[in-house]
Structures are given as C-alpha cells and as structure tokens.
C-alpha positions as CSV (number, residue, x, y, z in Angstrom):
1,X,-71.4,68.8,-185.6
2,X,-73.2,65.5,-186.8
3,X,-70.9,62.6,-186.8
4,X,-71.1,60.3,-183.7
5,X,-68.4,58.3,-182.2
6,X,-67.4,54.9,-183.5
7,X,-68.6,52.1,-181.3
8,X,-65.0,51.1,-181.0
9,X,-63.6,54.4,-179.7
10,X,-66.1,54.1,-177.1
11,X,-65.1,50.6,-176.0
12,X,-61.4,51.6,-176.1
13,X,-62.2,55.1,-174.2
14,X,-64.0,53.2,-171.5
15,X,-61.3,50.7,-171.3
16,X,-58.5,53.5,-170.8
17,X,-60.7,55.0,-168.1
18,X,-61.1,52.0,-166.2
19,X,-57.5,51.1,-166.6
20,X,-56.3,54.7,-165.6
21,X,-58.6,54.9,-162.5
22,X,-57.8,51.3,-160.9
23,X,-54.3,50.8,-161.9
24,X,-52.6,54.3,-162.8
25,X,-54.0,56.4,-160.2
26,X,-52.3,54.6,-157.0
27,X,-49.0,55.4,-159.1
28,X,-49.4,58.9,-158.4
29,X,-47.8,58.8,-155.0
30,X,-45.0,56.5,-156.2
31,X,-41.5,57.9,-155.2
32,X,-39.9,57.5,-158.6
33,X,-42.0,60.6,-159.5
34,X,-39.8,63.7,-159.5
35,X,-39.8,67.4,-160.4
36,X,-38.8,66.4,-164.0
37,X,-41.5,63.8,-164.6
38,X,-41.6,60.0,-163.9
39,X,-38.5,58.1,-164.1
40,X,-37.6,55.6,-166.9
41,X,-38.3,52.8,-164.7
42,X,-41.6,53.7,-163.8
43,X,-42.7,54.7,-167.5
44,X,-41.5,51.2,-168.4
45,X,-43.4,49.6,-165.3
46,X,-46.8,51.3,-166.3
47,X,-46.6,50.7,-170.3
48,X,-46.1,47.1,-169.4
49,X,-49.1,47.1,-167.5
50,X,-51.0,49.0,-170.2
51,X,-50.0,46.5,-173.0
52,X,-51.3,43.8,-170.6
53,X,-54.6,45.7,-170.5
54,X,-54.7,46.2,-174.1
55,X,-54.8,50.2,-173.9
56,X,-51.2,50.8,-175.2
57,X,-51.3,53.8,-177.9
58,X,-55.1,53.3,-177.7
59,X,-55.9,56.1,-180.6
60,X,-53.9,53.9,-183.1
61,X,-55.4,50.8,-184.7
62,X,-53.6,47.6,-184.8
63,X,-53.2,48.2,-188.5
64,X,-51.1,51.4,-187.9
65,X,-54.0,53.8,-188.9
66,X,-55.4,56.6,-186.3
67,X,-58.8,57.0,-185.2
68,X,-60.4,60.1,-186.6
69,X,-59.8,63.1,-184.4
70,X,-63.2,63.0,-182.8
71,X,-62.7,59.3,-181.6
72,X,-59.3,60.3,-180.5
73,X,-60.7,63.0,-178.4
74,X,-63.0,60.6,-176.3
75,X,-60.1,58.2,-175.9
76,X,-57.6,61.0,-174.8
77,X,-59.9,62.7,-172.5
78,X,-60.3,59.4,-170.5
79,X,-56.3,58.9,-170.5
80,X,-56.2,62.5,-168.9
81,X,-58.2,61.4,-165.8
82,X,-54.5,61.2,-164.2
83,X,-51.4,63.3,-165.1
84,X,-49.8,59.6,-165.6
85,X,-52.3,58.3,-167.7
86,X,-51.0,59.6,-171.0
87,X,-47.7,58.7,-170.0
88,X,-48.8,55.0,-169.2
89,X,-50.9,54.5,-172.3
90,X,-48.6,56.4,-174.7
91,X,-50.8,59.6,-175.6
92,X,-48.5,61.9,-174.1
93,X,-46.9,65.0,-175.8
94,X,-44.5,64.9,-177.9
95,X,-44.7,61.3,-178.5
96,X,-48.4,61.6,-179.7
97,X,-48.1,64.6,-181.9
98,X,-44.7,63.1,-183.5
99,X,-46.5,59.8,-184.3
100,X,-49.2,61.6,-186.0
101,X,-46.7,63.7,-188.0
102,X,-44.6,60.6,-188.9
103,X,-47.6,58.6,-189.7
104,X,-48.4,61.2,-192.7
105,X,-45.0,62.4,-193.8
106,X,-42.3,59.4,-193.0
107,X,-41.3,57.2,-195.9
108,X,-42.0,53.4,-195.5
109,X,-38.2,52.9,-194.2
110,X,-38.4,55.8,-192.0
111,X,-41.8,54.6,-190.3
112,X,-40.1,51.1,-189.6
113,X,-37.0,52.8,-187.9
114,X,-38.6,55.6,-186.1
115,X,-42.4,55.4,-186.0
116,X,-42.7,51.6,-185.1
117,X,-40.8,51.8,-181.6
118,X,-42.8,54.9,-180.7
119,X,-46.3,53.1,-181.3
120,X,-45.0,50.2,-179.4
121,X,-44.1,52.2,-176.5
122,X,-40.8,51.1,-176.6
123,X,-39.5,54.5,-177.2
124,X,-40.0,58.0,-176.3
125,X,-39.4,61.1,-178.7
126,X,-38.4,64.9,-178.8
127,X,-39.4,67.6,-181.3
128,X,-36.5,70.0,-181.5
129,X,-38.0,73.5,-182.4
130,X,-38.2,76.0,-179.8
131,X,-34.9,78.1,-179.3
132,X,-33.6,80.2,-176.8
133,X,-34.7,84.0,-176.4
134,X,-30.9,84.9,-175.8
135,X,-30.2,84.2,-179.3
136,X,-33.5,85.4,-180.7
137,X,-34.4,82.3,-181.9
138,X,-37.9,80.5,-182.9
139,X,-40.2,80.5,-180.0
140,X,-43.7,81.3,-181.0
141,X,-42.6,82.8,-184.1
142,X,-40.6,79.7,-186.0
143,X,-39.7,81.9,-188.8
144,X,-36.9,83.1,-186.5
145,X,-35.1,79.9,-186.3
146,X,-31.2,80.1,-186.3
147,X,-30.6,76.6,-186.2
148,X,-28.8,75.9,-189.6
149,X,-28.4,72.7,-191.7
150,X,-25.6,72.6,-194.5
151,X,-25.6,69.9,-197.0
152,X,-22.2,68.1,-197.0
153,X,-22.2,65.4,-199.6
154,X,-25.0,63.0,-198.5
155,X,-25.1,64.1,-195.1
156,X,-26.6,67.5,-193.5
157,X,-24.6,69.0,-191.0
158,X,-26.8,70.8,-188.2
159,X,-25.7,73.2,-185.6
160,X,-27.9,75.2,-183.1
161,X,-29.4,75.6,-179.9
162,X,-32.7,74.5,-178.5
163,X,-34.8,74.9,-175.4
164,X,-37.8,74.1,-173.6
165,X,-37.5,70.5,-175.3
166,X,-40.0,68.1,-173.8
167,X,-38.5,64.6,-173.2
168,X,-35.2,65.1,-174.6
169,X,-33.4,63.3,-171.9
170,X,-34.3,59.6,-172.1
171,X,-35.7,60.0,-175.8
172,X,-34.6,57.6,-178.5
173,X,-36.1,59.4,-181.6
174,X,-35.6,63.0,-182.4
175,X,-37.4,65.2,-184.9
176,X,-35.1,68.3,-185.5
177,X,-36.4,71.5,-187.2
178,X,-33.5,73.6,-188.7
179,X,-33.1,76.3,-191.6
180,X,-31.3,75.4,-194.9
181,X,-30.6,77.2,-197.9
182,X,-33.7,75.7,-199.4
183,X,-35.9,76.8,-196.4
184,X,-36.9,74.9,-193.2
185,X,-36.4,71.3,-193.0
186,X,-36.9,68.2,-190.4
187,X,-34.6,65.5,-189.7
188,X,-35.0,62.3,-188.2
189,X,-32.5,61.1,-185.5
190,X,-31.8,58.5,-183.2
191,X,-30.7,59.6,-179.5
192,X,-28.8,59.9,-177.6
193,X,-26.2,61.2,-179.8
194,X,-22.9,62.8,-178.7
195,X,-23.6,65.8,-181.1
196,X,-26.6,66.7,-179.2
197,X,-25.8,68.1,-175.8
198,X,-28.4,68.6,-172.9
199,X,-27.1,71.6,-171.0
200,X,-29.6,71.2,-168.4
201,X,-32.9,69.9,-167.5
202,X,-35.3,73.2,-166.7
203,X,-37.1,73.3,-163.4
204,X,-40.6,74.1,-164.6
205,X,-44.1,74.3,-162.9
206,X,-45.5,71.3,-164.5
207,X,-44.0,67.5,-163.6
208,X,-45.9,65.1,-165.6
209,X,-43.8,64.3,-168.7
210,X,-40.9,62.0,-168.6
211,X,-37.6,63.8,-169.1
212,X,-38.8,67.1,-168.1
213,X,-38.0,70.1,-170.5
214,X,-34.2,70.7,-171.6
215,X,-31.8,73.2,-173.1
216,X,-30.1,71.7,-175.7
217,X,-26.8,72.5,-177.9
218,X,-26.6,70.7,-181.5
219,X,-23.0,70.9,-182.5
220,X,-22.1,69.4,-185.9
221,X,-24.6,66.6,-186.0
222,X,-24.4,64.8,-189.2
223,X,-27.4,63.4,-190.4
224,X,-27.8,61.2,-193.6
225,X,-29.9,62.8,-196.2
226,X,-32.3,59.8,-196.4
227,X,-33.2,60.9,-192.5
228,X,-34.6,64.1,-193.9
229,X,-38.7,64.1,-193.4
230,X,-39.8,64.9,-196.8
231,X,-38.0,67.2,-198.8
232,X,-36.1,70.5,-198.4
233,X,-38.1,73.6,-197.5
234,X,-41.3,71.4,-196.3
235,X,-40.4,72.2,-192.5
236,X,-42.9,74.8,-191.9
237,X,-45.4,72.8,-193.9
238,X,-45.0,69.9,-191.6
239,X,-44.9,72.1,-188.3
240,X,-48.5,73.4,-189.2
241,X,-49.4,69.6,-190.1
242,X,-48.3,68.8,-186.7
243,X,-49.3,71.6,-184.5
244,X,-53.0,71.9,-185.0
245,X,-54.0,68.4,-184.1
246,X,-51.3,68.2,-181.2
247,X,-52.5,71.5,-179.6
248,X,-55.8,70.0,-179.9
249,X,-54.7,66.7,-178.2
250,X,-53.4,68.8,-175.4
251,X,-56.9,70.3,-174.8
252,X,-58.0,66.3,-174.7
253,X,-55.7,65.4,-172.2
254,X,-55.9,68.4,-170.1
255,X,-59.5,68.1,-170.1
256,X,-59.3,64.8,-168.5
257,X,-57.0,66.6,-165.7
258,X,-59.6,69.3,-165.0
259,X,-62.3,66.7,-164.9
260,X,-60.7,64.9,-162.0
261,X,-59.8,67.9,-160.1
262,X,-63.6,68.9,-160.3
263,X,-64.6,65.3,-159.1
264,X,-62.2,65.4,-156.1
265,X,-63.2,69.2,-155.2
266,X,-67.0,68.0,-155.3
267,X,-66.3,64.9,-152.9
268,X,-64.5,67.2,-150.5
269,X,-67.5,69.8,-150.7
270,X,-70.1,67.2,-150.1
271,X,-68.2,65.7,-147.1
272,X,-66.7,68.6,-145.4
273,X,-69.0,70.7,-143.0
274,X,-68.3,74.3,-141.9
275,X,-70.7,76.7,-140.2
276,X,-73.3,74.2,-139.8
277,X,-73.7,72.8,-143.2
278,X,-71.8,71.0,-146.2
279,X,-69.6,73.4,-147.9
280,X,-71.3,72.6,-150.9
281,X,-74.5,74.1,-149.5
282,X,-73.0,77.4,-149.1
283,X,-73.3,79.3,-152.3
284,X,-69.9,80.8,-152.7
285,X,-68.9,77.2,-153.0
286,X,-71.7,75.3,-154.6
287,X,-71.5,78.3,-157.4
288,X,-67.8,77.6,-158.1
289,X,-68.6,74.0,-158.8
290,X,-71.4,74.8,-161.0
291,X,-69.1,77.5,-162.9
292,X,-66.6,74.6,-163.4
293,X,-69.4,72.1,-164.6
294,X,-70.4,74.9,-167.2
295,X,-66.5,75.6,-168.4
296,X,-66.1,71.6,-168.6
297,X,-68.8,71.3,-170.8
298,X,-68.1,74.1,-172.9
299,X,-64.4,72.9,-173.3
300,X,-65.8,69.4,-174.2
301,X,-68.1,71.0,-176.9
302,X,-65.2,73.1,-178.4
303,X,-62.7,70.0,-178.5
304,X,-65.4,67.9,-180.2
305,X,-66.2,70.8,-182.5
306,X,-62.7,71.4,-183.5
307,X,-61.9,67.6,-184.0
308,X,-65.0,67.2,-186.4
309,X,-63.7,70.0,-188.1
310,X,-60.2,68.5,-188.4
311,X,-62.2,65.1,-189.7
312,X,-63.4,67.2,-192.7
313,X,-59.8,67.3,-194.1
314,X,-59.9,71.1,-193.2
315,X,-56.2,72.4,-191.9
316,X,-58.1,73.7,-188.6
317,X,-55.7,76.4,-187.9
318,X,-58.2,78.7,-187.0
319,X,-60.5,76.3,-185.2
320,X,-57.4,74.9,-183.1
321,X,-56.3,78.0,-182.1
322,X,-59.8,79.0,-181.0
323,X,-60.3,76.0,-179.0
324,X,-56.8,76.3,-177.3
325,X,-57.3,79.7,-176.0
326,X,-61.2,78.8,-174.9
327,X,-60.0,75.3,-173.3
328,X,-56.7,76.3,-171.8
329,X,-58.3,79.6,-170.2
330,X,-61.4,77.5,-169.0
331,X,-59.7,74.4,-167.5
332,X,-57.3,77.0,-165.6
333,X,-60.4,78.6,-164.0
334,X,-61.8,75.0,-163.1
335,X,-58.6,73.8,-161.4
336,X,-57.9,77.1,-159.8
337,X,-61.6,76.9,-158.1
338,X,-60.9,73.3,-157.2
339,X,-57.8,74.6,-154.9
340,X,-60.3,77.6,-153.6
341,X,-63.0,75.0,-152.8
342,X,-60.7,72.9,-150.9
343,X,-59.1,75.8,-148.9
344,X,-55.9,74.7,-147.0
345,X,-56.0,71.1,-148.0
346,X,-56.0,72.6,-151.9
347,X,-52.6,73.8,-151.8
348,X,-51.1,70.7,-150.1
349,X,-49.8,67.7,-151.8
350,X,-52.1,65.6,-149.6
351,X,-54.4,65.4,-152.7
352,X,-53.3,65.4,-156.6
353,X,-55.3,69.0,-157.0
354,X,-52.3,70.9,-156.4
355,X,-50.5,69.2,-159.1
356,X,-53.3,69.1,-161.5
357,X,-53.5,72.9,-161.0
358,X,-49.7,73.5,-162.0
359,X,-50.0,71.2,-165.0
360,X,-53.2,73.1,-166.3
361,X,-51.3,76.6,-165.5
362,X,-48.6,75.5,-167.9
363,X,-50.9,74.5,-170.6
364,X,-52.0,77.9,-171.0
365,X,-48.5,78.6,-172.7
366,X,-47.4,75.0,-174.1
367,X,-48.2,74.9,-177.9
368,X,-48.7,78.7,-178.3
369,X,-49.5,81.1,-175.2
370,X,-53.3,82.4,-175.5
371,X,-52.0,86.0,-176.6
372,X,-50.3,84.5,-179.6
373,X,-53.1,82.4,-180.6
374,X,-55.5,85.7,-180.1
375,X,-52.9,87.8,-182.1
376,X,-53.0,85.3,-185.1
377,X,-56.9,85.0,-185.0
378,X,-57.0,89.1,-184.7
379,X,-54.7,89.1,-188.1
380,X,-57.0,86.4,-189.7
381,X,-60.2,88.6,-188.4
382,X,-58.4,91.5,-190.3
383,X,-57.6,89.7,-193.3
384,X,-61.1,88.5,-193.8
385,X,-62.6,91.7,-193.5
386,X,-60.2,93.4,-196.1
387,X,-61.1,90.9,-198.5
388,X,-64.8,91.2,-197.7
389,X,-64.6,95.1,-197.9
390,X,-62.7,95.0,-201.3
391,X,-65.5,92.5,-202.8
392,X,-68.0,94.9,-201.4
393,X,-66.5,97.6,-202.9
394,X,-65.9,96.2,-206.1
395,X,-69.5,95.1,-206.4
396,X,-70.8,98.6,-205.8
397,X,-68.1,100.2,-208.4
C-alpha cells in the first residue's frame, strides 16, 4: 500500500476524534439510551452538536463527493471511539452504506429527494434485504429472496417479509430489495408508509443503532416506477456495490470501539494493584494487553489494505471478505480480553467495556457471518485452483 492519507482526511479525522471524546462520550450514560439504541431526541441533539463542530457526515465533501476509502477509514475509525460516535457524526450503518450506494446509482432527482436528507443528517434510512428463516427467505444468501415486485401500470406492487432491518423504526428513507420477473430490483421509498408494518423490534445483544432491528411485513406497497434504483434486474449488482464497502466500514467503526476498550482496560490494569503489584505487571494480564495491541495493529493494516484495494476501482469482494473475517474475529478477542482484564468490573455497566464487548460480538454476524465469508473464499480458492490446473494441463498437452 503506497498511497498516503490526504491532509484533509487527517484534519477531519482528528477533529472527529476530539469531538467524540469530549462531547459524545459523556452521553454514554444518558437515560435516553435504551436496548434498541438512542432515542430520536438524543440522535437529533447529538447531530446538532456535530453540525456545530463541523463533523456531520465527515467522510463526504461539501460538494457531495466521498473521501476515498483509505481516507474514509481514518475518519470512521475515529468516529467509532464511542458507540454513539457514528450516530452523532452520521457515519453509522445502514445510513453510511446507503449514502454510498445512492451516490453511485441514484438519479439526480432521486439524490435530491432521498440522498440529500441523509447526508445532512436530517433523516435516517433502512435497507430492506434480509428475510425471516421461517419463510426460507434471503439471509446470507440473497438469491433466496421471496419478496416480490409486480409491475402494475406505472407502479410496482411489492409484497413480502423482512427481518433484522436496522433502523426501520424512525427511518424516513427506505431501500427495498425484491424479486421481479426481470430479476432482483431495488426501490426507494419514503418512510413511514402504512403498507410497511413493523411487527416488532427485536431484542438483540447490541444496542447502539437507532431504531434497533425490526421484523417487517410489506403488504401491497405501491411504488412509482421512477423510484426504482437503476433498471429492473440490477438489484444483486447494486447489493454487491453496497456490501463490499459497507462491510469494510463496519470494520472501521468497530476498530474504534475496540481501541476504546483497550484504553479503558489498560488504564485499569496500570492503576489496580493485586498481590503486591500492578495488574499489568502480572504476566497473565500484561500479555493479554500485548496480544490486544498486536490484534489491533493487524486489524488496522487489514482495513487500510482493503481500503486501498477498493480505491484502485477493484470490486474488492475477496479482500473485503478476508478483512471482515480477520478484523471481526480479532476485535472480538480484544474486547473479550478487556473484559477479562477488568474482572468483575468488566461485566458491569459501571464502564462502557461491557457494551463494547456486546457490540463487537454482534459484528461477527452482521454483514455476513464469519463462516459464510470463509465458505465464499473457499469457493473462490477452488475455482482459482481449477482454472490454474486447467491451464497447466493445457500447457503440457
């Protein structure tokens, strides 16, 4: 990786870090934080502060263009130093990934109506793809999608069920993925809509994303044809365009979370005494913090390597899968060790470490479980080997 960070990204990233540490960290004990994330009131309050500090949607330039992925990585790592940082700065999933997709694929009219409110932080969004296992719908395999879109005059009629839809409650913009007779499609919709019913908000291990994660029923939703993203049949291609950078963005944000956990655990170990010396001077504790430092550095390098690959214009599917697996597993080890270093305190809510552990645990599943990415990589390894073997056989024929 030869490309250096831009000066603008370093300045913005450092500004984001200062804002998160001084202004947002105190909100971590705010009573408006619930099991389904921060309230809409709290989100609006933090975003007002972010705008005043000049760190609202910091990965997007004033002209609407994005920082490149390597620069974005620097900025998003800083926003992740608190689980509320990405919410306040508007770098949180699914909004960050949805803004990226709309910036690439939406028409000028669609950008004005659906993208601009997201970039300004005035609206949140939801991405409706995953479906319940009870209907054998799309989970890690989007080709299993059961939600249907049928053309009816100059509208599309959409019916189906979705689940684990992050931020659906309280979102104002929706991207719905559905199958049609011409293949998978994506549709832009205003929310809320009476045809999109939130059946329940799931109780999950994580609690940092506004609106939580919902089960949703879509019943006779009528969407004007001009609200389709792109053309019929482009849904899977758009999903891939969105998912590779989005899973990398998860790595960036959660890297900040794990870094913060390491800071807190280190501070504790360097002040707490047991058996006649500081905890960090006990090999069992000191080694855990050393292993964390190694995992964090390896994760940082993987993130930056993948970001630089995406910046070449490559689709980055292999690289992002490798990075998602490596980073999610490494950051979970970091958070787990931090809890262990802090002992009883680590499992209480007297510090943020307990929540950071829960957030990072969920990361091993979100945007594709580790095992799915490994399976995908194994298939590509097999395919590459077969292609190479075929060429080798042909050259010796």
